[in-house]
Backbone as CSV, one residue per row, in Angstrom:
resi,resn,N_x,N_y,N_z,CA_x,CA_y,CA_z,C_x,C_y,C_z
1,MET,-20.448,-7.581,1.428,-20.259,-6.892,2.339,-19.805,-5.541,2.019
2,PRO,-20.603,-4.292,2.472,-20.386,-2.957,1.957,-19.275,-2.313,2.532
3,THR,-18.504,-1.471,1.797,-17.408,-0.909,2.604,-17.649,0.114,3.244
4,LEU,-17.000,0.595,4.391,-17.392,1.289,5.484,-16.725,2.547,4.886
5,LYS,-16.908,3.845,4.511,-16.442,4.863,4.395,-16.368,5.773,5.494
6,VAL,-14.975,6.241,5.556,-15.006,7.133,6.793,-13.970,8.595,6.417
7,ASP,-14.899,9.573,6.633,-14.404,10.820,6.367,-13.666,11.447,7.755
8,LEU,-12.621,11.716,7.804,-11.709,12.295,8.901,-11.453,13.876,8.509
9,ALA,-11.323,14.384,9.755,-11.219,15.656,9.760,-10.212,16.048,10.534
10,TYR,-9.176,16.732,9.854,-7.986,17.106,11.061,-7.886,18.688,11.266
11,GLU,-7.337,18.924,12.463,-7.119,20.621,12.800,-5.778,20.545,12.011
12,PRO,-5.153,21.922,12.121,-4.242,22.530,11.442,-2.793,21.435,11.818
13,TYR,-2.608,21.291,13.042,-1.692,20.449,13.322,-1.701,18.943,13.370
14,GLY,-2.894,18.402,12.613,-3.191,17.034,12.501,-3.924,16.384,13.488
15,TYR,-4.210,16.958,14.656,-5.157,16.257,15.547,-6.583,15.923,14.687
16,CYS,-6.841,14.813,15.324,-8.098,14.323,14.602,-8.895,13.396,15.849
17,ARG,-10.338,14.515,15.995,-11.190,13.971,16.867,-11.787,12.672,16.808
18,VAL,-11.818,11.521,15.425,-12.269,10.477,15.554,-11.266,9.454,16.658
19,SER,-11.823,8.530,17.359,-11.053,7.979,18.102,-10.986,6.482,17.893
20,GLU,-11.680,6.018,16.794,-11.594,4.965,16.093,-11.006,4.694,15.146
21,LYS,-9.620,4.265,14.739,-8.696,4.196,13.572,-8.443,3.120,13.501
22,THR,-8.147,2.711,11.981,-7.403,1.436,11.712,-6.119,1.281,10.827
23,SER,-5.295,0.830,11.077,-4.006,0.901,10.374,-3.947,1.042,9.001
24,SER,-5.080,1.127,8.234,-5.761,0.959,6.730,-5.737,2.353,6.161
25,PHE,-5.967,3.554,7.084,-6.329,4.629,6.797,-5.090,5.545,6.780
26,LEU,-5.016,6.358,5.347,-4.368,7.275,5.314,-4.454,8.417,6.407
27,GLY,-3.683,8.945,7.144,-3.773,10.015,7.786,-3.821,11.538,7.416
28,PHE,-3.231,12.064,8.416,-2.638,13.680,8.347,-1.884,13.586,7.084
29,ASN,-2.043,14.701,5.989,-1.147,14.874,5.055,-0.650,13.434,4.773
30,GLY,-1.608,12.494,4.505,-1.466,11.418,3.763,-0.520,10.211,4.506
31,ALA,0.010,10.548,5.628,0.988,9.608,6.245,0.268,8.379,7.026
32,HIS,0.783,7.177,7.526,-0.279,6.513,8.465,0.209,6.833,9.735
33,ALA,-0.896,6.794,10.209,-1.012,7.028,11.814,-1.074,5.921,12.823
34,ASP,-0.195,5.719,13.591,-0.062,4.688,14.596,-1.309,4.287,15.058
35,VAL,-1.524,3.226,15.132,-2.978,2.988,15.706,-3.263,3.050,17.155
36,LEU,-2.452,2.881,18.334,-2.665,3.228,19.562,-2.431,4.321,19.776
37,THR,-1.548,5.149,19.321,-1.256,6.405,19.775,-1.592,7.664,18.881
38,GLY,-1.842,7.402,17.364,-2.321,8.711,16.862,-1.209,9.133,15.848
39,ASN,0.432,8.745,16.724,1.215,9.748,16.098,1.866,9.163,14.755
40,TYR,2.834,10.215,14.062,2.976,9.426,12.731,4.562,9.604,13.030
41,ALA,5.355,8.405,12.068,6.421,8.142,11.988,7.026,8.783,10.950
42,LEU,7.344,9.931,10.463,8.004,10.743,9.605,9.180,10.149,8.960
43,GLY,9.395,10.301,7.633,10.361,9.943,7.123,10.987,8.541,7.672
44,ASN,9.880,7.553,6.948,10.215,6.264,6.951,10.825,6.020,8.731
45,GLY,10.100,6.669,9.754,10.582,6.308,11.072,11.768,7.302,11.423
46,HIS,12.099,8.119,11.048,13.286,9.226,11.274,13.002,9.922,12.448
47,ARG,11.563,10.415,12.640,11.351,10.924,13.878,9.925,11.082,14.197
48,VAL,9.029,10.801,15.320,7.754,10.799,15.514,7.094,12.319,15.873
49,TYR,6.451,12.240,15.324,5.291,13.381,15.257,4.102,13.236,16.110
50,ALA,3.860,14.015,17.091,2.620,13.804,18.008,1.381,14.818,17.685
51,PRO,0.577,14.804,16.925,-0.337,15.799,16.589,-1.099,16.722,17.844
52,THR,-1.214,15.538,19.001,-1.839,16.337,20.263,-0.814,16.663,21.013
53,LEU,-0.111,16.900,20.986,1.571,17.978,21.634,1.736,18.916,20.256
54,ARG,1.386,18.820,19.289,1.817,19.889,18.361,3.443,19.671,17.868
55,ARG,4.181,18.822,18.260,5.587,18.829,18.026,5.948,17.319,18.060
56,PHE,7.447,16.982,17.457,7.754,16.027,17.532,8.187,15.517,18.958
57,GLN,8.754,14.409,19.068,9.182,13.735,20.149,10.412,13.495,20.484
58,SER,11.218,13.965,19.581,12.654,13.854,19.522,13.457,15.362,18.687
59,ALA,14.547,15.680,19.116,15.044,16.909,18.555,15.673,16.483,17.216
60,ASP,15.681,17.508,16.595,16.461,17.702,15.058,17.394,17.779,14.777
61,ARG,18.435,16.647,14.158,19.692,17.043,14.338,20.038,18.168,13.203
62,LEU,19.422,19.040,12.539,19.286,20.040,11.674,19.177,21.163,12.306
63,SER,18.604,21.183,13.436,18.653,22.353,14.318,19.592,22.364,15.351
64,PRO,19.940,23.589,15.970,19.175,25.214,15.354,19.643,25.649,14.386
65,PHE,20.727,25.369,13.710,21.419,25.988,12.998,21.502,25.929,11.600
66,GLY,20.827,24.628,11.175,20.549,23.860,9.817,19.104,24.053,9.313
67,ARG,18.699,23.542,8.412,17.318,23.697,8.086,15.934,23.623,8.572
68,GLY,16.627,22.602,9.678,15.626,22.464,10.861,14.662,23.687,11.834
69,GLY,15.417,24.863,11.815,15.102,25.907,12.243,15.527,25.893,13.771
70,LEU,15.095,27.174,14.766,16.082,27.450,15.925,15.424,26.406,16.874
71,ASN,13.961,26.064,16.873,13.345,25.037,17.848,13.637,23.871,17.305
72,THR,14.068,22.784,17.845,14.575,21.519,17.775,13.565,20.693,17.617
73,TYR,12.159,20.685,18.326,11.031,20.117,18.170,9.834,20.379,17.531
74,VAL,10.014,21.729,17.293,8.888,22.417,16.344,8.145,21.735,15.229
75,TYR,7.112,21.657,14.652,6.490,20.955,13.449,6.615,21.915,12.213
76,CYS,6.968,22.057,11.028,6.763,23.136,10.204,7.028,24.462,10.702
77,LEU,7.775,24.849,11.306,7.966,26.020,11.898,7.075,27.050,12.492
78,GLY,6.066,25.847,12.902,4.790,26.607,13.645,3.767,26.921,12.354
79,ASP,3.949,26.751,11.301,3.201,27.089,10.608,2.775,25.965,9.478
80,PRO,1.797,24.890,10.102,1.214,23.479,9.250,0.293,23.916,8.134
81,ILE,-0.512,25.179,8.237,-1.100,25.439,6.977,-0.417,25.769,5.783
82,ASN,0.580,26.239,5.861,1.188,26.692,4.543,2.616,25.861,4.288
83,ARG,2.985,24.942,5.201,3.997,24.034,5.103,3.817,22.409,5.478
84,ALA,4.443,21.786,5.127,4.561,20.408,5.190,5.707,19.530,5.696
85,ASP,5.844,18.416,6.461,7.304,17.829,6.711,7.380,16.389,6.472
86,PRO,7.102,15.822,5.456,7.178,14.586,5.149,8.210,13.833,5.796
87,SER,9.550,14.393,5.771,10.902,14.152,6.011,10.956,14.105,7.296
88,GLY,10.214,14.460,8.347,10.698,14.601,9.609,12.054,15.368,10.155
89,GLN,12.560,15.920,9.260,13.775,16.999,9.202,13.331,18.005,9.270
90,PHE,12.940,18.763,7.980,12.637,19.990,7.701,11.512,19.982,6.606
91,SER,10.854,21.285,6.853,9.424,21.512,6.446,9.588,22.080,4.681
92,LEU,9.006,22.149,3.886,8.818,22.617,2.792,7.375,23.190,2.545
93,ARG,7.438,24.494,1.998,6.046,25.261,1.725,5.530,24.294,0.500
94,ARG,4.085,24.295,0.866,3.223,23.144,0.200,3.264,23.690,-1.498
95,ARG,3.073,25.011,-1.819,3.384,25.076,-3.254,4.731,24.481,-3.740
96,PHE,5.574,24.409,-3.184,6.788,24.075,-3.660,6.729,22.307,-3.546
97,GLN,6.277,22.014,-2.456,5.970,20.272,-2.623,4.869,19.595,-3.782
98,ALA,4.301,20.573,-4.285,3.249,20.168,-5.044,3.929,20.336,-6.201
99,TRP,4.774,21.269,-6.328,5.596,21.779,-7.545,6.492,20.236,-7.955
100,THR,7.377,20.025,-6.683,8.336,18.891,-6.871,7.867,17.456,-6.443
101,GLY,6.870,17.290,-5.539,6.074,16.022,-5.324,7.046,15.819,-3.710
102,GLY,7.623,16.866,-3.444,7.975,16.653,-1.890,9.615,15.953,-2.018
103,PRO,9.973,15.483,-1.027,11.509,14.682,-1.390,11.098,13.311,-1.903
104,LYS,11.976,13.143,-3.111,11.731,11.771,-3.592,11.729,10.461,-2.823
105,SER,10.650,9.720,-3.221,11.071,8.101,-2.519,12.082,7.329,-3.627
106,VAL,12.390,6.168,-2.960,13.108,5.469,-3.552,12.634,4.810,-4.953
107,ALA,11.472,4.476,-4.659,10.652,4.052,-5.945,10.367,4.960,-6.887
108,SER,10.400,6.333,-6.653,10.301,6.870,-7.851,11.903,7.079,-8.740
109,LEU,12.599,6.735,-8.283,14.086,7.116,-9.085,14.539,6.214,-10.200
110,ARG,15.087,6.625,-11.028,15.129,5.768,-12.225,16.188,4.718,-12.166
111,GLU,16.283,3.810,-12.788,17.004,2.749,-13.286,18.481,3.249,-13.751
112,LEU,19.660,2.656,-12.678,20.743,3.049,-13.172,21.435,2.240,-14.119
113,LYS,22.311,2.599,-14.895,22.838,1.691,-15.789,24.385,1.254,-15.540
114,ASN,24.492,-0.157,-15.467,26.009,-0.528,-15.409,26.826,-0.191,-16.386
115,THR,27.757,0.760,-16.417,28.693,1.306,-17.483,29.716,0.259,-17.684
116,ASN,29.827,-0.848,-16.934,31.121,-1.697,-17.528,30.302,-3.089,-17.733
117,ALA,29.137,-2.970,-18.431,28.212,-4.292,-18.489,29.348,-5.285,-19.210
118,ASP,29.867,-5.305,-20.099,30.887,-6.010,-20.553,31.566,-6.896,-19.743
119,ARG,31.898,-6.219,-18.667,32.680,-7.041,-17.432,31.910,-8.057,-16.597
120,ILE,30.345,-7.927,-16.907,29.809,-8.590,-15.553,29.813,-9.939,-15.623
121,TYR,30.441,-10.791,-16.485,30.411,-12.437,-16.182,31.710,-12.271,-15.451
122,VAL,32.728,-11.867,-15.958,33.742,-12.230,-15.086,34.215,-11.791,-13.746
123,GLU,33.344,-10.463,-13.560,32.993,-9.891,-12.419,32.308,-10.549,-11.490
124,THR,31.391,-11.036,-11.905,30.196,-12.026,-11.286,30.968,-13.675,-10.541
125,GLU,31.575,-14.001,-11.672,32.268,-14.967,-10.994,33.321,-14.873,-9.965
126,ARG,33.800,-13.865,-10.019,35.170,-13.325,-8.933,34.272,-13.480,-7.890
127,THR,33.369,-12.657,-8.027,32.577,-12.252,-6.186,31.818,-13.667,-6.124
128,ARG,31.847,-14.695,-6.910,31.056,-15.866,-6.383,31.994,-16.514,-5.883
129,TYR,33.018,-16.445,-6.011,34.367,-17.341,-5.865,34.601,-16.752,-4.438
130,ASN,34.693,-15.407,-4.195,34.847,-14.820,-2.894,33.848,-14.990,-1.804
131,LEU,32.630,-15.108,-2.252,31.435,-15.458,-1.515,31.866,-16.852,-0.991
132,HIS,32.337,-17.932,-1.923,32.271,-19.214,-1.467,33.544,-19.189,-0.743
133,TYR,34.700,-18.816,-0.847,35.716,-18.899,0.366,35.676,-18.025,1.208
134,GLY,34.788,-17.202,1.381,34.765,-16.334,2.603,35.325,-15.040,2.739
135,PHE,35.886,-14.723,1.523,36.454,-13.374,1.255,35.418,-12.379,1.418
136,ALA,34.168,-12.257,0.960,33.164,-11.612,0.854,31.625,-12.120,1.421
137,LYS,30.967,-11.187,1.709,29.380,-11.442,2.141,28.563,-10.772,1.642
138,LEU,27.407,-11.099,1.477,26.319,-10.836,0.850,24.947,-10.697,1.482
139,MET,24.493,-9.733,1.926,23.465,-9.481,2.947,22.013,-8.578,2.381
140,VAL,20.892,-9.052,2.322,19.755,-7.957,2.353,19.356,-7.579,3.746
141,VAL,19.805,-6.533,4.136,19.432,-5.769,5.246,17.647,-5.702,5.440
142,GLU,17.022,-6.156,6.414,15.794,-6.246,6.899,15.284,-5.900,8.393
143,GLN,16.299,-6.186,9.395,16.311,-6.062,10.571,16.442,-4.345,11.187
144,GLU,15.485,-3.568,11.763,15.909,-2.446,12.130,16.861,-2.288,13.063
145,GLY,17.763,-1.331,12.540,18.792,-1.503,13.742,19.844,-2.127,13.661
146,SER,19.645,-2.829,12.863,20.764,-4.180,12.643,22.130,-3.854,11.879
147,LEU,22.313,-2.626,11.123,23.180,-2.364,10.278,24.761,-2.013,10.890
148,PRO,24.877,-1.511,12.390,25.858,-1.286,12.464,26.593,-2.393,13.014
149,ALA,25.825,-3.629,13.408,26.424,-5.002,13.658,26.656,-5.541,12.546
150,LEU,26.076,-5.566,11.388,26.559,-6.381,10.079,27.864,-5.317,9.749
151,LEU,27.898,-4.493,9.850,29.367,-4.210,9.118,30.411,-4.177,10.094
152,GLY,30.130,-4.498,11.220,31.264,-4.762,12.375,32.287,-3.516,12.090
153,THR,33.708,-3.892,12.858,34.425,-3.251,12.948,35.790,-3.122,12.191
154,SER,36.127,-4.321,11.680,37.097,-4.509,10.913,37.676,-3.406,9.691
155,ARG,38.817,-2.828,9.882,38.764,-1.857,8.767,39.633,-2.456,7.488
156,SER,39.640,-3.930,7.456,39.929,-4.415,6.271,38.708,-4.695,5.393
157,TYR,37.723,-4.463,5.703,36.448,-4.448,4.999,36.183,-3.383,3.993
158,THR,35.660,-3.810,2.842,35.000,-2.495,1.963,33.537,-2.971,2.193
159,HIS,32.954,-2.124,2.404,30.998,-2.213,2.177,30.572,-1.581,1.145
160,LYS,29.958,-2.264,0.368,29.163,-1.582,-0.804,27.884,-1.759,-0.492
161,TRP,26.963,-1.024,-0.627,25.738,-0.716,-0.834,25.001,-0.893,-2.335
162,LEU,23.428,-1.363,-2.272,22.656,-1.059,-3.446,21.210,-0.993,-2.906
163,VAL,20.452,-0.212,-3.788,19.288,0.243,-3.001,18.422,-0.439,-4.608
164,THR,17.570,-1.285,-4.261,16.913,-1.694,-5.497,15.728,-0.875,-5.808
165,LYS,14.902,-0.667,-7.012,13.517,-0.390,-7.073,12.584,-0.755,-6.528
166,SER,12.544,-2.451,-6.049,11.623,-2.360,-4.661,11.929,-1.851,-3.394
167,GLY,12.884,-1.329,-3.079,13.212,-0.563,-1.995,14.205,-1.823,-1.370
168,GLU,14.613,-2.812,-1.685,15.647,-3.677,-1.069,17.064,-2.696,-0.736
169,PHE,17.431,-3.322,0.499,18.996,-2.816,0.999,19.948,-3.318,1.318
170,VAL,20.784,-3.819,-0.051,21.794,-4.974,-0.306,22.988,-4.464,0.060
171,ILE,23.885,-5.061,1.068,25.260,-4.747,1.244,26.020,-6.159,0.774
172,GLY,27.095,-5.727,0.074,27.875,-6.378,-0.281,29.736,-6.151,0.202
173,SER,30.146,-7.015,1.138,31.335,-6.790,1.732,32.186,-7.631,1.748
174,PHE,33.727,-6.952,1.273,35.060,-7.970,1.144,35.906,-7.354,1.810
175,ASP,36.902,-8.371,2.150,38.165,-8.202,2.591,39.093,-7.433,1.653
176,HIS,39.264,-6.388,1.660,40.217,-5.959,0.513,41.661,-6.322,0.665
177,THR,42.037,-6.872,1.473,43.406,-7.676,1.621,43.714,-8.855,0.894
178,LYS,42.207,-9.265,0.822,42.258,-10.556,-0.410,41.612,-10.623,-1.076
179,ALA,40.545,-9.910,-1.357,39.987,-9.890,-2.683,39.086,-8.809,-3.181
180,TYR,38.517,-8.717,-4.229,37.684,-7.382,-4.844,36.685,-7.712,-5.557
181,SER,35.269,-7.242,-5.234,34.315,-7.310,-5.611,33.524,-5.772,-6.344
182,THR,32.529,-6.062,-7.415,32.046,-4.780,-7.839,30.710,-4.908,-7.337
183,HIS,30.165,-3.639,-7.555,28.871,-3.523,-7.257,27.721,-4.016,-8.204
184,ALA,28.137,-3.944,-9.359,27.556,-4.833,-10.376,27.276,-6.693,-9.855
185,SER,28.189,-7.151,-9.518,28.392,-8.429,-9.346,27.415,-8.782,-8.005
186,PHE,27.743,-7.933,-7.158,26.666,-8.124,-6.370,25.222,-7.628,-6.350
187,ALA,25.092,-7.177,-7.346,23.690,-6.862,-7.726,23.029,-8.383,-8.382
188,VAL,23.953,-8.656,-9.027,23.461,-9.801,-10.034,23.453,-11.008,-8.976
189,LEU,24.238,-11.439,-7.967,24.132,-12.248,-7.384,23.036,-12.108,-6.502
190,ALA,22.832,-10.723,-5.956,21.877,-10.779,-4.714,20.403,-11.067,-5.239
191,ALA,20.360,-10.525,-6.887,18.850,-11.248,-7.279,18.864,-12.837,-7.452
192,GLU,20.174,-13.286,-7.792,20.173,-14.873,-8.316,20.130,-15.621,-6.625
193,MET,20.607,-15.051,-5.767,20.542,-15.797,-4.628,19.681,-15.748,-3.408
194,LYS,19.449,-14.378,-3.623,18.512,-13.529,-2.316,17.008,-13.434,-2.819
195,GLY,17.044,-13.263,-4.096,15.554,-13.158,-4.995,15.225,-11.607,-4.754
196,VAL,16.430,-10.530,-4.729,15.693,-9.289,-4.721,15.532,-8.690,-6.133
197,ASP,14.965,-7.703,-6.215,14.976,-6.884,-7.618,15.985,-6.511,-8.338
198,PRO,16.177,-7.201,-9.521,17.790,-6.822,-10.113,18.009,-5.251,-10.607
199,ILE,16.706,-4.218,-10.450,17.080,-2.843,-11.019,17.748,-2.199,-9.747
200,VAL,18.956,-1.358,-9.721,19.232,-1.003,-9.335,19.316,0.388,-9.246
201,VAL,18.649,1.179,-8.186,18.478,2.731,-8.501,19.638,3.628,-7.706
202,ALA,20.340,3.113,-6.778,21.238,3.948,-6.235,22.405,2.805,-5.667
203,ALA,23.590,3.612,-5.417,24.576,2.507,-4.981,26.022,3.302,-4.713
204,GLY,26.781,2.542,-3.488,28.050,3.401,-2.981,28.278,2.856,-1.938
205,GLU,29.047,3.065,-1.094,29.844,2.546,-0.032,29.505,2.897,1.134
206,LEU,29.881,2.200,2.423,29.387,2.733,3.569,30.664,2.243,4.690
207,GLU,30.913,3.106,5.746,32.401,3.024,6.826,31.608,3.383,7.926
208,ILE,32.412,3.118,8.774,32.050,3.766,10.228,32.994,4.485,10.953
209,LYS,33.078,5.902,11.233,33.778,6.723,11.703,33.288,7.400,12.962
210,LYS,34.343,7.227,13.868,33.848,7.561,15.090,32.324,7.180,15.832
211,GLY,32.324,5.845,15.128,30.807,5.238,16.147,29.635,5.626,15.177
212,ARG,29.977,6.048,14.162,28.789,6.782,13.064,28.842,6.255,11.696
213,ILE,27.551,6.040,11.222,27.778,5.463,9.637,27.870,6.256,8.753
214,VAL,28.805,6.326,7.838,28.824,7.084,6.986,28.789,6.671,5.449
215,MET,27.862,7.204,4.641,27.277,6.599,3.323,27.962,7.598,2.076
216,ASN,28.446,6.997,1.084,28.771,7.805,0.105,28.416,7.490,-0.985
217,ASN,28.801,7.992,-2.443,27.932,7.707,-3.499,29.041,7.083,-4.505
218,TYR,30.218,6.391,-4.092,30.998,5.918,-4.904,30.535,4.824,-5.595
219,SER,30.630,4.652,-6.581,30.620,3.615,-7.588,30.896,3.745,-9.048
220,GLY,32.138,3.013,-9.405,32.482,3.192,-10.857,31.506,2.587,-11.962
221,HIS,30.907,1.682,-11.606,29.783,0.793,-12.447,28.595,1.750,-12.450
222,TYR,27.973,2.189,-11.321,26.810,3.063,-11.551,26.712,4.274,-11.381
223,LYS,27.800,5.025,-11.177,28.002,6.391,-10.972,26.931,7.190,-10.191
224,THR,26.316,6.959,-9.030,25.438,7.407,-8.489,25.403,9.247,-8.149
225,SER,24.313,9.860,-8.621,24.435,11.074,-8.074,24.522,11.354,-6.639
226,TYR,25.181,12.572,-6.233,24.790,12.814,-4.509,23.519,12.943,-4.566
227,GLY,22.982,13.711,-5.137,21.436,13.901,-4.829,20.501,12.765,-4.444
228,ARG,20.992,11.501,-5.042,20.138,10.432,-4.663,20.505,9.545,-3.333
229,LEU,21.528,10.122,-2.709,21.618,9.698,-1.319,20.618,10.470,-0.592
230,TRP,20.078,11.347,-0.319,18.784,11.917,0.468,17.705,11.313,0.582
231,PRO,17.215,10.715,-0.802,16.066,9.711,-0.514,16.264,8.616,0.054
232,VAL,17.864,8.109,-0.254,18.095,6.717,0.251,18.322,6.614,1.576
233,LYS,19.162,7.768,2.072,19.217,8.213,3.656,17.836,7.995,4.459
234,MET,16.839,8.678,3.857,15.562,8.512,4.601,15.142,7.234,4.853
235,HIS,15.307,6.457,3.492,14.940,5.218,3.076,15.157,3.712,4.336
236,VAL,17.003,4.439,4.607,17.492,3.134,5.216,18.031,3.306,6.714
237,GLU,17.605,4.611,7.135,18.068,5.068,8.573,17.556,4.213,9.300
238,ARG,16.335,3.589,9.220,15.638,2.687,10.270,16.797,1.437,10.430
239,PHE,17.060,1.224,9.522,18.324,-0.159,9.942,19.622,0.607,10.344
240,ALA,19.945,1.780,10.255,21.200,2.087,10.843,21.272,3.343,12.032
241,GLY,19.915,3.660,12.070,19.984,4.858,13.204,20.590,5.990,12.336
242,GLU,20.771,7.127,13.197,21.438,8.403,12.171,22.761,8.119,11.211
243,MET,22.652,8.495,10.405,24.037,8.403,9.224,24.085,9.906,8.459
244,LYS,25.185,9.892,8.091,26.175,11.125,7.452,25.997,10.365,6.123
245,ILE,25.828,11.456,5.421,26.099,11.423,3.864,27.380,12.293,3.448
246,VAL,28.183,11.913,2.280,29.129,12.506,1.726,29.419,12.281,0.598
247,ARG,29.815,13.735,-0.451,29.916,13.369,-1.594,31.178,12.495,-1.834
248,GLN,31.718,11.475,-2.875,32.601,10.917,-3.218,32.780,10.674,-4.475
249,SER,33.626,11.154,-5.272,33.902,11.104,-6.837,34.548,9.561,-7.117
250,TYR,34.125,8.714,-8.037,34.497,7.627,-8.458,35.757,7.736,-8.960
251,LEU,36.451,9.260,-9.034,37.354,9.354,-9.805,38.568,9.690,-8.995
252,ALA,38.114,9.740,-7.840,38.978,10.507,-6.572,38.839,9.309,-5.335
253,VAL,39.666,8.137,-5.473,39.506,7.134,-4.809,40.965,6.586,-4.250
254,ASP,40.947,5.503,-3.076,42.436,5.387,-2.552,42.673,3.774,-3.060
255,PRO,43.596,3.927,-3.884,43.766,2.710,-4.561,44.047,1.576,-3.664
256,ALA,44.470,1.731,-2.194,44.807,0.716,-1.186,43.709,-0.192,-1.090
257,THR,42.549,0.836,-1.299,41.071,0.065,-0.664,40.223,-0.236,-1.759
258,HIS,40.146,0.262,-3.283,39.775,0.365,-4.319,40.664,-0.016,-5.194
259,PRO,41.132,-1.288,-5.333,41.665,-1.731,-6.865,40.881,-1.749,-7.797
260,THR,41.950,-1.755,-8.860,40.803,-2.026,-10.259,40.793,-3.412,-10.681
261,MET,40.071,-3.761,-11.807,39.942,-5.248,-11.950,40.896,-5.739,-12.447
262,ASP,42.171,-4.620,-13.126,43.315,-5.065,-13.832,44.551,-5.236,-13.102
263,GLY,44.263,-4.873,-11.694,45.614,-5.195,-10.928,45.143,-4.612,-9.563
264,GLY,46.344,-4.724,-8.553,46.003,-4.476,-7.169,45.340,-5.421,-6.109
265,VAL,44.803,-4.965,-5.121,44.715,-5.818,-3.803,43.894,-6.946,-4.227
266,GLY,44.466,-7.969,-3.667,43.636,-9.240,-3.443,43.411,-9.916,-5.060
267,LEU,44.247,-9.647,-5.956,43.835,-10.256,-7.613,44.397,-11.802,-7.249
268,GLY,45.379,-11.851,-6.598,46.261,-13.279,-6.279,45.449,-14.434,-5.976
269,ARG,44.315,-14.028,-5.065,43.415,-15.098,-4.920,42.143,-15.794,-5.809
270,TRP,42.603,-15.117,-7.023,41.513,-15.124,-8.335,42.044,-16.359,-8.772
């Protein structure tokens, strides 16, 4: 059966006169358009852009005093010819986007190495024990908007997150008054028990402060750079709603909630 080729032409703000579309088409600026509305969920669903209205349908949290500009609903600061906004948060000059490739995707991130690989067997067996006796939980987040409920409200839990090369979002949680588990051990067991990609591209911790999820880059094993939090944030916000990211050095942590493998909270249970 011959392949139907459709050439689509777009106005500067992305309006297309072709009314019959399919979900397989890449639309304006290479993004996927909603089949029914023709709108674009930019930044992995962060904000919906309506080309017929030439504006976003929700306000930009980076406006009016941040990178979003004064108008909280404007698209590309009113200059869609010279700017693009793939993240739904702030626009980039097209020349800059061509040089850098725009905001990085999770798939473009390089693998992080476990800097304590010599401990992996002991750490994995410890986490296996914690999971078996209910001191820890291991989850692959897949349902939109489900993360707040998965984290819960207990302050005795530490929540460690991992993102794999294939984009899976893994949460390993443990009651730090009773146990301790590492990022690397959660990664091994997530691959073994959940079938996720074993390659880790970002890691850190999550907590809820004043009803809002806060993500940091704390990981003594993977030493995630702060810059990696931005593509991760864009990737996982569909599970969490609006998130805040903060820088956290693995050298400056609270020993009450981040015990070492050689002593501290919860080792009596092992």
